[in-house]
C-alpha positions in Angstrom: -15.9 -4.3 11.6 -13.1 -1.8 12.6 -10.6 -4.7 12.3 -11.7 -5.3 8.7 -11.3 -1.6 7.9 -7.8 -1.6 9.4 -6.9 -4.8 7.6 -8.2 -3.3 4.3 -6.3 -0.1 4.7 -3.0 -1.8 5.5 -3.5 -4.2 2.6 -4.0 -1.2 0.2 -1.0 0.5 1.6 1.1 -2.6 1.0 -0.3 -2.9 -2.5 0.6 0.8 -3.2 4.1 0.2 -2.0 4.4 -2.8 -4.3 3.2 -0.5 -7.2 5.8 2.1 -6.3 8.5 -0.6 -6.3 7.2 -1.7 -9.8 6.2 -5.2 -8.4 2.6 -4.8 -9.6 1.0 -2.8 -12.4 -1.0 0.4 -12.2 -4.1 -1.6 -13.3 -3.7 -4.2 -10.6 -3.5 -1.4 -8.0 -6.5 0.4 -9.4 -8.5 -2.8 -9.4 -7.7 -3.3 -5.7 -8.6 0.4 -4.9 -11.8 0.1 -6.9 -12.9 -3.0 -4.9 -12.2 -1.3 -1.6 -14.1 1.9 -2.5 -17.0 -0.1 -3.8 -17.2 -1.8 -0.4 -16.9 1.3 1.7 -17.8 4.5 -0.2 -17.5 6.6 3.0 -13.8 5.8 3.7 -12.3 9.1 2.8 -8.8 8.0 3.3 -9.1 5.1 0.7 -10.9 7.4 -1.6 -8.1 10.0 -1.4 -5.5 7.3 -2.2 -7.6 6.1 -5.1 -7.8 9.7 -6.5 -4.1 10.3 -6.1 -3.1 7.1 -7.8 -5.7 7.3 -10.5 -4.7 10.9 -11.4 -0.9 10.5 -10.8 0.8 12.7 -13.3 3.6 11.8 -15.7 7.0 12.7 -14.4 9.0 15.2 -16.6 9.2 15.3 -20.3 6.5 16.5 -22.7 3.2 17.2 -20.8 4.8 15.9 -17.6 5.1 17.5 -14.2 8.3 19.3 -13.2 10.5 17.4 -10.8 9.7 19.5 -7.7 5.9 19.4 -8.4 6.1 15.6 -8.9 8.0 15.2 -5.6 5.3 17.2 -3.8 2.6 15.0 -5.4 4.6 11.9 -4.2 4.8 13.4 -0.7 1.0 13.6 -0.6 0.8 9.9 -1.6 3.3 9.0 1.1 1.3 11.0 3.7 -1.8 9.0 2.9 0.1 5.7 3.0 1.4 6.6 6.5 -2.2 7.2 7.7 -3.3 3.9 6.2 -0.5 2.0 7.9 -1.1 3.6 11.4 -3.9 1.6 13.0 -6.0 2.2 9.9 -6.0 6.0 10.2 -8.9 8.1 11.2 -12.4 7.2 10.0 -13.4 10.7 8.8 -10.1 11.6 7.2 -9.7 15.0 5.6 -7.3 15.7 2.7 -3.7 16.5 3.8 
């Protein structure tokens, strides 16, 4: 069971990195995250990643986030991805 959780977390981290590299669409990533959270609603780390991606703000321009704020937001996403990639992270993850 723990192996499945670790595998799922690493898969989602890889998919998120693909999204960041513009290899998959936002909708494809959201679909993957939705499936994972539907399977395990108590996985706080996956839920945090889902929330960050789902509410990722626009960068710059009208109604967009300033560059420094956007970079801080991206750092939060990177921190979650690192946790997902390290042995699946902690089970009862708390927001960074």
